[in-house]
PDB file with one MODEL, atoms N, CA, C and O in Angstrom:
MODEL        1
ATOM      1  N   MET A   1     275.159 227.285 200.746  1.00  0.00           N
ATOM      2  CA  MET A   1     274.466 226.858 201.922  1.00  0.00           C
ATOM      3  C   MET A   1     275.453 226.926 203.075  1.00  0.00           C
ATOM      4  O   MET A   1     276.631 226.607 202.918  1.00  0.00           O
ATOM      5  N   GLY A   2     274.981 227.331 204.194  1.00  0.00           N
ATOM      6  CA  GLY A   2     275.843 227.495 205.347  1.00  0.00           C
ATOM      7  C   GLY A   2     276.165 226.178 206.030  1.00  0.00           C
ATOM      8  O   GLY A   2     275.659 225.117 205.663  1.00  0.00           O
ATOM      9  N   LEU A   3     277.010 226.281 207.019  1.00  0.00           N
ATOM     10  CA  LEU A   3     277.451 225.106 207.764  1.00  0.00           C
ATOM     11  C   LEU A   3     276.280 224.415 208.459  1.00  0.00           C
ATOM     12  O   LEU A   3     276.187 223.188 208.452  1.00  0.00           O
ATOM     13  N   ILE A   4     275.397 225.195 209.051  1.00  0.00           N
ATOM     14  CA  ILE A   4     274.244 224.614 209.749  1.00  0.00           C
ATOM     15  C   ILE A   4     273.349 223.869 208.754  1.00  0.00           C
ATOM     16  O   ILE A   4     272.867 222.774 209.042  1.00  0.00           O
ATOM     17  N   GLY A   5     273.136 224.462 207.603  1.00  0.00           N
ATOM     18  CA  GLY A   5     272.323 223.795 206.583  1.00  0.00           C
ATOM     19  C   GLY A   5     272.949 222.491 206.131  1.00  0.00           C
ATOM     20  O   GLY A   5     272.252 221.494 205.940  1.00  0.00           O
ATOM     21  N   GLU A   6     274.250 222.496 205.962  1.00  0.00           N
ATOM     22  CA  GLU A   6     274.940 221.259 205.570  1.00  0.00           C
ATOM     23  C   GLU A   6     274.819 220.186 206.652  1.00  0.00           C
ATOM     24  O   GLU A   6     274.607 219.013 206.344  1.00  0.00           O
ATOM     25  N   VAL A   7     274.952 220.582 207.904  1.00  0.00           N
ATOM     26  CA  VAL A   7     274.840 219.636 209.009  1.00  0.00           C
ATOM     27  C   VAL A   7     273.428 219.061 209.077  1.00  0.00           C
ATOM     28  O   VAL A   7     273.252 217.862 209.294  1.00  0.00           O
ATOM     29  N   LEU A   8     272.421 219.920 208.892  1.00  0.00           N
ATOM     30  CA  LEU A   8     271.040 219.450 208.933  1.00  0.00           C
ATOM     31  C   LEU A   8     270.719 218.513 207.771  1.00  0.00           C
ATOM     32  O   LEU A   8     269.915 217.592 207.916  1.00  0.00           O
ATOM     33  N   LEU A   9     271.343 218.747 206.624  1.00  0.00           N
ATOM     34  CA  LEU A   9     271.082 217.913 205.455  1.00  0.00           C
ATOM     35  C   LEU A   9     271.999 216.693 205.359  1.00  0.00           C
ATOM     36  O   LEU A   9     271.875 215.902 204.423  1.00  0.00           O
ATOM     37  N   LEU A  10     272.915 216.533 206.313  1.00  0.00           N
ATOM     38  CA  LEU A  10     273.859 215.428 206.293  1.00  0.00           C
ATOM     39  C   LEU A  10     273.188 214.054 206.220  1.00  0.00           C
ATOM     40  O   LEU A  10     273.678 213.185 205.498  1.00  0.00           O
ATOM     41  N   PRO A  11     272.083 213.826 206.941  1.00  0.00           N
ATOM     42  CA  PRO A  11     271.431 212.509 206.823  1.00  0.00           C
ATOM     43  C   PRO A  11     270.935 212.208 205.405  1.00  0.00           C
ATOM     44  O   PRO A  11     270.734 211.046 205.054  1.00  0.00           O
ATOM     45  N   PHE A  12     270.739 213.244 204.593  1.00  0.00           N
ATOM     46  CA  PHE A  12     270.246 213.053 203.228  1.00  0.00           C
ATOM     47  C   PHE A  12     271.379 212.948 202.209  1.00  0.00           C
ATOM     48  O   PHE A  12     271.124 212.870 201.007  1.00  0.00           O
ATOM     49  N   ALA A  13     272.619 212.944 202.677  1.00  0.00           N
ATOM     50  CA  ALA A  13     273.773 212.885 201.772  1.00  0.00           C
ATOM     51  C   ALA A  13     273.740 211.653 200.866  1.00  0.00           C
ATOM     52  O   ALA A  13     274.018 211.783 199.674  1.00  0.00           O
ATOM     53  N   PRO A  14     273.414 210.466 201.379  1.00  0.00           N
ATOM     54  CA  PRO A  14     273.352 209.306 200.468  1.00  0.00           C
ATOM     55  C   PRO A  14     272.306 209.482 199.365  1.00  0.00           C
ATOM     56  O   PRO A  14     272.526 209.070 198.226  1.00  0.00           O
ATOM     57  N   VAL A  15     271.189 210.085 199.701  1.00  0.00           N
ATOM     58  CA  VAL A  15     270.144 210.304 198.705  1.00  0.00           C
ATOM     59  C   VAL A  15     270.626 211.306 197.661  1.00  0.00           C
ATOM     60  O   VAL A  15     270.431 211.104 196.462  1.00  0.00           O
ATOM     61  N   ARG A  16     271.248 212.373 198.114  1.00  0.00           N
ATOM     62  CA  ARG A  16     271.761 213.379 197.182  1.00  0.00           C
ATOM     63  C   ARG A  16     272.857 212.790 196.315  1.00  0.00           C
ATOM     64  O   ARG A  16     272.927 213.082 195.121  1.00  0.00           O
ATOM     65  N   GLY A  17     273.717 211.961 196.900  1.00  0.00           N
ATOM     66  CA  GLY A  17     274.772 211.308 196.126  1.00  0.00           C
ATOM     67  C   GLY A  17     274.203 210.338 195.107  1.00  0.00           C
ATOM     68  O   GLY A  17     274.682 210.267 193.976  1.00  0.00           O
ATOM     69  N   SER A  18     273.183 209.594 195.505  1.00  0.00           N
ATOM     70  CA  SER A  18     272.538 208.657 194.583  1.00  0.00           C
ATOM     71  C   SER A  18     271.873 209.402 193.431  1.00  0.00           C
ATOM     72  O   SER A  18     271.946 208.964 192.282  1.00  0.00           O
ATOM     73  N   ALA A  19     271.235 210.506 193.726  1.00  0.00           N
ATOM     74  CA  ALA A  19     270.593 211.305 192.687  1.00  0.00           C
ATOM     75  C   ALA A  19     271.630 211.819 191.696  1.00  0.00           C
ATOM     76  O   ALA A  19     271.376 211.853 190.492  1.00  0.00           O
ATOM     77  N   TRP A  20     272.788 212.217 192.192  1.00  0.00           N
ATOM     78  CA  TRP A  20     273.846 212.701 191.303  1.00  0.00           C
ATOM     79  C   TRP A  20     274.323 211.568 190.395  1.00  0.00           C
ATOM     80  O   TRP A  20     274.494 211.765 189.191  1.00  0.00           O
ATOM     81  N   VAL A  21     274.539 210.381 190.971  1.00  0.00           N
ATOM     82  CA  VAL A  21     275.000 209.239 190.178  1.00  0.00           C
ATOM     83  C   VAL A  21     273.964 208.874 189.123  1.00  0.00           C
ATOM     84  O   VAL A  21     274.316 208.634 187.968  1.00  0.00           O
ATOM     85  N   ILE A  22     272.707 208.829 189.500  1.00  0.00           N
ATOM     86  CA  ILE A  22     271.636 208.513 188.551  1.00  0.00           C
ATOM     87  C   ILE A  22     271.609 209.543 187.425  1.00  0.00           C
ATOM     88  O   ILE A  22     271.436 209.188 186.259  1.00  0.00           O
ATOM     89  N   GLY A  23     271.777 210.804 187.771  1.00  0.00           N
ATOM     90  CA  GLY A  23     271.823 211.859 186.752  1.00  0.00           C
ATOM     91  C   GLY A  23     272.983 211.671 185.786  1.00  0.00           C
ATOM     92  O   GLY A  23     272.830 211.873 184.582  1.00  0.00           O
ATOM     93  N   GLN A  24     274.143 211.284 186.310  1.00  0.00           N
ATOM     94  CA  GLN A  24     275.311 211.050 185.455  1.00  0.00           C
ATOM     95  C   GLN A  24     275.083 209.855 184.522  1.00  0.00           C
ATOM     96  O   GLN A  24     275.418 209.914 183.339  1.00  0.00           O
ATOM     97  N   VAL A  25     274.517 208.782 185.055  1.00  0.00           N
ATOM     98  CA  VAL A  25     274.246 207.596 184.243  1.00  0.00           C
ATOM     99  C   VAL A  25     273.232 207.924 183.146  1.00  0.00           C
ATOM    100  O   VAL A  25     273.400 207.516 181.996  1.00  0.00           O
ATOM    101  N   LEU A  26     272.189 208.657 183.506  1.00  0.00           N
ATOM    102  CA  LEU A  26     271.178 209.049 182.534  1.00  0.00           C
ATOM    103  C   LEU A  26     271.785 209.918 181.435  1.00  0.00           C
ATOM    104  O   LEU A  26     271.493 209.719 180.255  1.00  0.00           O
ATOM    105  N   ARG A  27     272.614 210.865 181.807  1.00  0.00           N
ATOM    106  CA  ARG A  27     273.262 211.755 180.842  1.00  0.00           C
ATOM    107  C   ARG A  27     274.139 210.956 179.867  1.00  0.00           C
ATOM    108  O   ARG A  27     274.134 211.223 178.666  1.00  0.00           O
ATOM    109  N   GLU A  28     274.885 209.982 180.385  1.00  0.00           N
ATOM    110  CA  GLU A  28     275.744 209.161 179.534  1.00  0.00           C
ATOM    111  C   GLU A  28     274.909 208.263 178.619  1.00  0.00           C
ATOM    112  O   GLU A  28     275.249 208.082 177.450  1.00  0.00           O
ATOM    113  N   ALA A  29     273.830 207.708 179.140  1.00  0.00           N
ATOM    114  CA  ALA A  29     272.952 206.868 178.322  1.00  0.00           C
ATOM    115  C   ALA A  29     272.339 207.674 177.177  1.00  0.00           C
ATOM    116  O   ALA A  29     272.259 207.188 176.048  1.00  0.00           O
ATOM    117  N   GLU A  30     271.912 208.888 177.460  1.00  0.00           N
ATOM    118  CA  GLU A  30     271.367 209.749 176.419  1.00  0.00           C
ATOM    119  C   GLU A  30     272.432 210.114 175.394  1.00  0.00           C
ATOM    120  O   GLU A  30     272.144 210.188 174.199  1.00  0.00           O
ATOM    121  N   ARG A  31     273.661 210.345 175.851  1.00  0.00           N
ATOM    122  CA  ARG A  31     274.746 210.691 174.938  1.00  0.00           C
ATOM    123  C   ARG A  31     274.991 209.541 173.963  1.00  0.00           C
ATOM    124  O   ARG A  31     275.160 209.761 172.764  1.00  0.00           O
ATOM    125  N   ILE A  32     275.009 208.319 174.483  1.00  0.00           N
ATOM    126  CA  ILE A  32     275.223 207.153 173.631  1.00  0.00           C
ATOM    127  C   ILE A  32     274.032 206.936 172.706  1.00  0.00           C
ATOM    128  O   ILE A  32     274.207 206.641 171.524  1.00  0.00           O
ATOM    129  N   TYR A  33     272.822 207.080 173.238  1.00  0.00           N
ATOM    130  CA  TYR A  33     271.603 206.848 172.470  1.00  0.00           C
ATOM    131  C   TYR A  33     271.509 207.779 171.266  1.00  0.00           C
ATOM    132  O   TYR A  33     271.099 207.359 170.184  1.00  0.00           O
ATOM    133  N   TYR A  34     271.891 209.049 171.452  1.00  0.00           N
ATOM    134  CA  TYR A  34     271.787 210.038 170.387  1.00  0.00           C
ATOM    135  C   TYR A  34     273.102 210.249 169.632  1.00  0.00           C
ATOM    136  O   TYR A  34     273.174 211.111 168.756  1.00  0.00           O
ATOM    137  N   ASP A  35     274.132 209.483 169.955  1.00  0.00           N
ATOM    138  CA  ASP A  35     275.417 209.622 169.286  1.00  0.00           C
ATOM    139  C   ASP A  35     275.266 209.270 167.800  1.00  0.00           C
ATOM    140  O   ASP A  35     274.770 208.193 167.470  1.00  0.00           O
ATOM    141  N   PRO A  36     275.689 210.168 166.905  1.00  0.00           N
ATOM    142  CA  PRO A  36     275.535 209.903 165.466  1.00  0.00           C
ATOM    143  C   PRO A  36     276.199 208.597 165.014  1.00  0.00           C
ATOM    144  O   PRO A  36     275.654 207.907 164.153  1.00  0.00           O
ATOM    145  N   ALA A  37     277.342 208.248 165.564  1.00  0.00           N
ATOM    146  CA  ALA A  37     278.011 207.004 165.171  1.00  0.00           C
ATOM    147  C   ALA A  37     277.168 205.797 165.561  1.00  0.00           C
ATOM    148  O   ALA A  37     277.078 204.836 164.796  1.00  0.00           O
ATOM    149  N   THR A  38     276.555 205.831 166.727  1.00  0.00           N
ATOM    150  CA  THR A  38     275.695 204.735 167.176  1.00  0.00           C
ATOM    151  C   THR A  38     274.474 204.605 166.278  1.00  0.00           C
ATOM    152  O   THR A  38     274.092 203.501 165.889  1.00  0.00           O
ATOM    153  N   VAL A  39     273.869 205.735 165.953  1.00  0.00           N
ATOM    154  CA  VAL A  39     272.669 205.714 165.113  1.00  0.00           C
ATOM    155  C   VAL A  39     273.013 205.220 163.708  1.00  0.00           C
ATOM    156  O   VAL A  39     272.261 204.439 163.126  1.00  0.00           O
ATOM    157  N   ARG A  40     274.144 205.671 163.162  1.00  0.00           N
ATOM    158  CA  ARG A  40     274.547 205.212 161.824  1.00  0.00           C
ATOM    159  C   ARG A  40     274.813 203.702 161.816  1.00  0.00           C
ATOM    160  O   ARG A  40     274.472 203.016 160.852  1.00  0.00           O
ATOM    161  N   ALA A  41     275.412 203.194 162.875  1.00  0.00           N
ATOM    162  CA  ALA A  41     275.656 201.748 162.968  1.00  0.00           C
ATOM    163  C   ALA A  41     274.330 200.987 163.012  1.00  0.00           C
ATOM    164  O   ALA A  41     274.199 199.929 162.396  1.00  0.00           O
ATOM    165  N   GLU A  42     273.360 201.519 163.731  1.00  0.00           N
ATOM    166  CA  GLU A  42     272.049 200.881 163.786  1.00  0.00           C
ATOM    167  C   GLU A  42     271.349 200.952 162.428  1.00  0.00           C
ATOM    168  O   GLU A  42     270.650 200.016 162.041  1.00  0.00           O
ATOM    169  N   LEU A  43     271.532 202.056 161.705  1.00  0.00           N
ATOM    170  CA  LEU A  43     270.965 202.156 160.359  1.00  0.00           C
ATOM    171  C   LEU A  43     271.587 201.112 159.433  1.00  0.00           C
ATOM    172  O   LEU A  43     270.888 200.508 158.619  1.00  0.00           O
ATOM    173  N   ALA A  44     272.887 200.902 159.552  1.00  0.00           N
ATOM    174  CA  ALA A  44     273.559 199.898 158.730  1.00  0.00           C
ATOM    175  C   ALA A  44     273.038 198.504 159.053  1.00  0.00           C
ATOM    176  O   ALA A  44     272.784 197.709 158.148  1.00  0.00           O
ATOM    177  N   ARG A  45     272.875 198.201 160.356  1.00  0.00           N
ATOM    178  CA  ARG A  45     272.322 196.902 160.754  1.00  0.00           C
ATOM    179  C   ARG A  45     270.906 196.723 160.229  1.00  0.00           C
ATOM    180  O   ARG A  45     270.517 195.633 159.810  1.00  0.00           O
ATOM    181  N   LEU A  46     270.148 197.803 160.257  1.00  0.00           N
ATOM    182  CA  LEU A  46     268.771 197.752 159.775  1.00  0.00           C
ATOM    183  C   LEU A  46     268.744 197.436 158.281  1.00  0.00           C
ATOM    184  O   LEU A  46     267.920 196.641 157.828  1.00  0.00           O
ATOM    185  N   SER A  47     269.633 198.050 157.524  1.00  0.00           N
ATOM    186  CA  SER A  47     269.714 197.767 156.089  1.00  0.00           C
ATOM    187  C   SER A  47     270.094 196.315 155.839  1.00  0.00           C
ATOM    188  O   SER A  47     269.562 195.669 154.936  1.00  0.00           O
ATOM    189  N   GLU A  48     271.012 195.814 156.641  1.00  0.00           N
ATOM    190  CA  GLU A  48     271.405 194.412 156.514  1.00  0.00           C
ATOM    191  C   GLU A  48     270.223 193.487 156.799  1.00  0.00           C
ATOM    192  O   GLU A  48     270.040 192.481 156.113  1.00  0.00           O
ATOM    193  N   GLN A  49     269.427 193.824 157.805  1.00  0.00           N
ATOM    194  CA  GLN A  49     268.260 193.005 158.131  1.00  0.00           C
ATOM    195  C   GLN A  49     267.260 193.002 156.982  1.00  0.00           C
ATOM    196  O   GLN A  49     266.655 191.973 156.684  1.00  0.00           O
ATOM    197  N   LEU A  50     267.086 194.155 156.338  1.00  0.00           N
ATOM    198  CA  LEU A  50     266.162 194.234 155.209  1.00  0.00           C
ATOM    199  C   LEU A  50     266.678 193.385 154.047  1.00  0.00           C
ATOM    200  O   LEU A  50     265.918 192.632 153.439  1.00  0.00           O
ATOM    201  N   GLU A  51     267.962 193.508 153.744  1.00  0.00           N
ATOM    202  CA  GLU A  51     268.545 192.747 152.640  1.00  0.00           C
ATOM    203  C   GLU A  51     268.518 191.243 152.910  1.00  0.00           C
ATOM    204  O   GLU A  51     268.380 190.446 151.982  1.00  0.00           O
ATOM    205  N   ALA A  52     268.648 190.861 154.164  1.00  0.00           N
ATOM    206  CA  ALA A  52     268.621 189.435 154.523  1.00  0.00           C
ATOM    207  C   ALA A  52     267.200 188.888 154.600  1.00  0.00           C
ATOM    208  O   ALA A  52     267.008 187.682 154.756  1.00  0.00           O
ATOM    209  N   GLY A  53     266.209 189.760 154.493  1.00  0.00           N
ATOM    210  CA  GLY A  53     264.821 189.320 154.547  1.00  0.00           C
ATOM    211  C   GLY A  53     264.305 189.104 155.954  1.00  0.00           C
ATOM    212  O   GLY A  53     263.253 188.494 156.145  1.00  0.00           O
ATOM    213  N   GLU A  54     265.045 189.605 156.954  1.00  0.00           N
ATOM    214  CA  GLU A  54     264.626 189.427 158.343  1.00  0.00           C
ATOM    215  C   GLU A  54     263.470 190.351 158.715  1.00  0.00           C
ATOM    216  O   GLU A  54     262.679 190.046 159.608  1.00  0.00           O
ATOM    217  N   ILE A  55     263.383 191.481 158.022  1.00  0.00           N
ATOM    218  CA  ILE A  55     262.282 192.432 158.256  1.00  0.00           C
ATOM    219  C   ILE A  55     261.710 192.834 156.908  1.00  0.00           C
ATOM    220  O   ILE A  55     262.375 192.721 155.878  1.00  0.00           O
ATOM    221  N   ASP A  56     260.457 193.308 156.924  1.00  0.00           N
ATOM    222  CA  ASP A  56     259.845 193.741 155.672  1.00  0.00           C
ATOM    223  C   ASP A  56     260.032 195.248 155.482  1.00  0.00           C
ATOM    224  O   ASP A  56     260.548 195.941 156.359  1.00  0.00           O
ATOM    225  N   GLU A  57     259.607 195.728 154.337  1.00  0.00           N
ATOM    226  CA  GLU A  57     259.765 197.136 153.972  1.00  0.00           C
ATOM    227  C   GLU A  57     259.077 198.067 154.967  1.00  0.00           C
ATOM    228  O   GLU A  57     259.612 199.120 155.315  1.00  0.00           O
ATOM    229  N   GLU A  58     257.896 197.677 155.418  1.00  0.00           N
ATOM    230  CA  GLU A  58     257.135 198.513 156.354  1.00  0.00           C
ATOM    231  C   GLU A  58     257.881 198.665 157.684  1.00  0.00           C
ATOM    232  O   GLU A  58     257.987 199.769 158.217  1.00  0.00           O
ATOM    233  N   GLU A  59     258.395 197.558 158.215  1.00  0.00           N
ATOM    234  CA  GLU A  59     259.162 197.591 159.464  1.00  0.00           C
ATOM    235  C   GLU A  59     260.437 198.410 159.278  1.00  0.00           C
ATOM    236  O   GLU A  59     260.823 199.186 160.153  1.00  0.00           O
ATOM    237  N   PHE A  60     261.085 198.226 158.129  1.00  0.00           N
ATOM    238  CA  PHE A  60     262.298 198.991 157.836  1.00  0.00           C
ATOM    239  C   PHE A  60     262.001 200.485 157.854  1.00  0.00           C
ATOM    240  O   PHE A  60     262.724 201.255 158.487  1.00  0.00           O
ATOM    241  N   ASP A  61     260.935 200.901 157.158  1.00  0.00           N
ATOM    242  CA  ASP A  61     260.591 202.322 157.089  1.00  0.00           C
ATOM    243  C   ASP A  61     260.290 202.902 158.464  1.00  0.00           C
ATOM    244  O   ASP A  61     260.712 204.011 158.789  1.00  0.00           O
ATOM    245  N   ARG A  62     259.552 202.135 159.268  1.00  0.00           N
ATOM    246  CA  ARG A  62     259.197 202.612 160.603  1.00  0.00           C
ATOM    247  C   ARG A  62     260.445 202.800 161.464  1.00  0.00           C
ATOM    248  O   ARG A  62     260.629 203.842 162.093  1.00  0.00           O
ATOM    249  N   ARG A  63     261.291 201.784 161.481  1.00  0.00           N
ATOM    250  CA  ARG A  63     262.502 201.860 162.314  1.00  0.00           C
ATOM    251  C   ARG A  63     263.501 202.876 161.771  1.00  0.00           C
ATOM    252  O   ARG A  63     264.200 203.537 162.538  1.00  0.00           O
ATOM    253  N   GLU A  64     263.566 203.000 160.444  1.00  0.00           N
ATOM    254  CA  GLU A  64     264.465 203.985 159.848  1.00  0.00           C
ATOM    255  C   GLU A  64     264.032 205.400 160.251  1.00  0.00           C
ATOM    256  O   GLU A  64     264.878 206.232 160.578  1.00  0.00           O
ATOM    257  N   ASP A  65     262.736 205.677 160.231  1.00  0.00           N
ATOM    258  CA  ASP A  65     262.227 206.986 160.645  1.00  0.00           C
ATOM    259  C   ASP A  65     262.606 207.288 162.091  1.00  0.00           C
ATOM    260  O   ASP A  65     263.004 208.407 162.414  1.00  0.00           O
ATOM    261  N   GLU A  66     262.479 206.284 162.960  1.00  0.00           N
ATOM    262  CA  GLU A  66     262.846 206.471 164.365  1.00  0.00           C
ATOM    263  C   GLU A  66     264.334 206.798 164.499  1.00  0.00           C
ATOM    264  O   GLU A  66     264.716 207.692 165.254  1.00  0.00           O
ATOM    265  N   LEU A  67     265.161 206.068 163.762  1.00  0.00           N
ATOM    266  CA  LEU A  67     266.604 206.312 163.834  1.00  0.00           C
ATOM    267  C   LEU A  67     266.977 207.680 163.259  1.00  0.00           C
ATOM    268  O   LEU A  67     267.844 208.368 163.798  1.00  0.00           O
ATOM    269  N   LEU A  68     266.330 208.066 162.179  1.00  0.00           N
ATOM    270  CA  LEU A  68     266.619 209.381 161.603  1.00  0.00           C
ATOM    271  C   LEU A  68     266.175 210.499 162.542  1.00  0.00           C
ATOM    272  O   LEU A  68     266.825 211.542 162.619  1.00  0.00           O
ATOM    273  N   ASP A  69     265.067 210.282 163.257  1.00  0.00           N
ATOM    274  CA  ASP A  69     264.640 211.256 164.269  1.00  0.00           C
ATOM    275  C   ASP A  69     265.691 211.375 165.369  1.00  0.00           C
ATOM    276  O   ASP A  69     266.021 212.478 165.803  1.00  0.00           O
ATOM    277  N   ARG A  70     266.216 210.228 165.821  1.00  0.00           N
ATOM    278  CA  ARG A  70     267.275 210.253 166.838  1.00  0.00           C
ATOM    279  C   ARG A  70     268.504 210.983 166.327  1.00  0.00           C
ATOM    280  O   ARG A  70     269.129 211.748 167.062  1.00  0.00           O
ATOM    281  N   LEU A  71     268.852 210.749 165.070  1.00  0.00           N
ATOM    282  CA  LEU A  71     270.020 211.402 164.483  1.00  0.00           C
ATOM    283  C   LEU A  71     269.818 212.915 164.444  1.00  0.00           C
ATOM    284  O   LEU A  71     270.737 213.679 164.738  1.00  0.00           O
ATOM    285  N   GLU A  72     268.616 213.339 164.080  1.00  0.00           N
ATOM    286  CA  GLU A  72     268.318 214.772 164.029  1.00  0.00           C
ATOM    287  C   GLU A  72     268.344 215.391 165.419  1.00  0.00           C
ATOM    288  O   GLU A  72     268.899 216.474 165.601  1.00  0.00           O
ATOM    289  N   ILE A  73     267.755 214.723 166.399  1.00  0.00           N
ATOM    290  CA  ILE A  73     267.759 215.237 167.770  1.00  0.00           C
ATOM    291  C   ILE A  73     269.184 215.322 168.290  1.00  0.00           C
ATOM    292  O   ILE A  73     269.555 216.300 168.941  1.00  0.00           O
ATOM    293  N   GLY A  74     269.982 214.303 168.007  1.00  0.00           N
ATOM    294  CA  GLY A  74     271.374 214.316 168.430  1.00  0.00           C
ATOM    295  C   GLY A  74     272.159 215.445 167.794  1.00  0.00           C
ATOM    296  O   GLY A  74     272.990 216.078 168.446  1.00  0.00           O
ATOM    297  N   SER A  75     271.896 215.695 166.522  1.00  0.00           N
ATOM    298  CA  SER A  75     272.585 216.787 165.826  1.00  0.00           C
ATOM    299  C   SER A  75     272.180 218.143 166.402  1.00  0.00           C
ATOM    300  O   SER A  75     273.020 219.027 166.567  1.00  0.00           O
ATOM    301  N   GLN A  76     270.909 218.300 166.704  1.00  0.00           N
ATOM    302  CA  GLN A  76     270.435 219.552 167.298  1.00  0.00           C
ATOM    303  C   GLN A  76     271.029 219.753 168.683  1.00  0.00           C
ATOM    304  O   GLN A  76     271.412 220.865 169.045  1.00  0.00           O
ATOM    305  N   SER A  77     271.104 218.678 169.457  1.00  0.00           N
ATOM    306  CA  SER A  77     271.674 218.781 170.803  1.00  0.00           C
ATOM    307  C   SER A  77     273.142 219.136 170.749  1.00  0.00           C
ATOM    308  O   SER A  77     273.622 219.932 171.556  1.00  0.00           O
ATOM    309  N   ARG A  78     273.857 218.552 169.807  1.00  0.00           N
ATOM    310  CA  ARG A  78     275.282 218.848 169.664  1.00  0.00           C
ATOM    311  C   ARG A  78     275.504 220.280 169.225  1.00  0.00           C
ATOM    312  O   ARG A  78     276.462 220.924 169.653  1.00  0.00           O
ATOM    313  N   ALA A  79     274.616 220.789 168.363  1.00  0.00           N
ATOM    314  CA  ALA A  79     274.743 222.163 167.890  1.00  0.00           C
ATOM    315  C   ALA A  79     274.432 223.151 169.018  1.00  0.00           C
ATOM    316  O   ALA A  79     275.007 224.237 169.085  1.00  0.00           O
ATOM    317  N   GLY A  80     273.507 222.752 169.904  1.00  0.00           N
ATOM    318  CA  GLY A  80     273.102 223.636 170.996  1.00  0.00           C
ATOM    319  C   GLY A  80     274.092 223.708 172.129  1.00  0.00           C
ATOM    320  O   GLY A  80     274.232 224.748 172.773  1.00  0.00           O
ATOM    321  N   THR A  81     274.793 222.596 172.385  1.00  0.00           N
ATOM    322  CA  THR A  81     275.767 222.547 173.455  1.00  0.00           C
ATOM    323  C   THR A  81     277.013 221.838 172.975  1.00  0.00           C
ATOM    324  O   THR A  81     276.972 221.084 172.003  1.00  0.00           O
ATOM    325  N   ASP A  82     278.097 222.072 173.642  1.00  0.00           N
ATOM    326  CA  ASP A  82     279.344 221.405 173.297  1.00  0.00           C
ATOM    327  C   ASP A  82     279.651 220.306 174.292  1.00  0.00           C
ATOM    328  O   ASP A  82     280.813 219.923 174.425  1.00  0.00           O
ATOM    329  N   ASP A  83     278.658 219.779 175.001  1.00  0.00           N
ATOM    330  CA  ASP A  83     278.862 218.755 176.012  1.00  0.00           C
ATOM    331  C   ASP A  83     279.302 217.434 175.403  1.00  0.00           C
ATOM    332  O   ASP A  83     280.011 216.667 176.054  1.00  0.00           O
ATOM    333  N   TRP A  84     278.897 217.148 174.167  1.00  0.00           N
ATOM    334  CA  TRP A  84     279.086 215.835 173.600  1.00  0.00           C
ATOM    335  C   TRP A  84     280.311 215.766 172.706  1.00  0.00           C
ATOM    336  O   TRP A  84     280.302 215.002 171.741  1.00  0.00           O
ATOM    337  N   THR A  85     281.341 216.507 172.972  1.00  0.00           N
ATOM    338  CA  THR A  85     282.526 216.449 172.124  1.00  0.00           C
ATOM    339  C   THR A  85     283.550 215.517 172.669  1.00  0.00           C
ATOM    340  O   THR A  85     284.614 215.352 172.072  1.00  0.00           O
TER     341      THR A  85
ENDMDL
END
């Protein structure tokens, strides 16, 4: 973009900067959410809850499926890009 375009868009700089920050925060949140170590830790906690009787088998199965889906999506994302190393 040329100098004139930059000058004309200068009043929107805070908005563009905010959008960039929001994008970075979202990207980091997704990285943590789909991180295999995070998902495995949640699976371990889930097993502990089942053994302690805090949740029933049906709830365990439902939440375990969700976590395994996250683990699979995270693995696919890592295989597709090297951003999460």
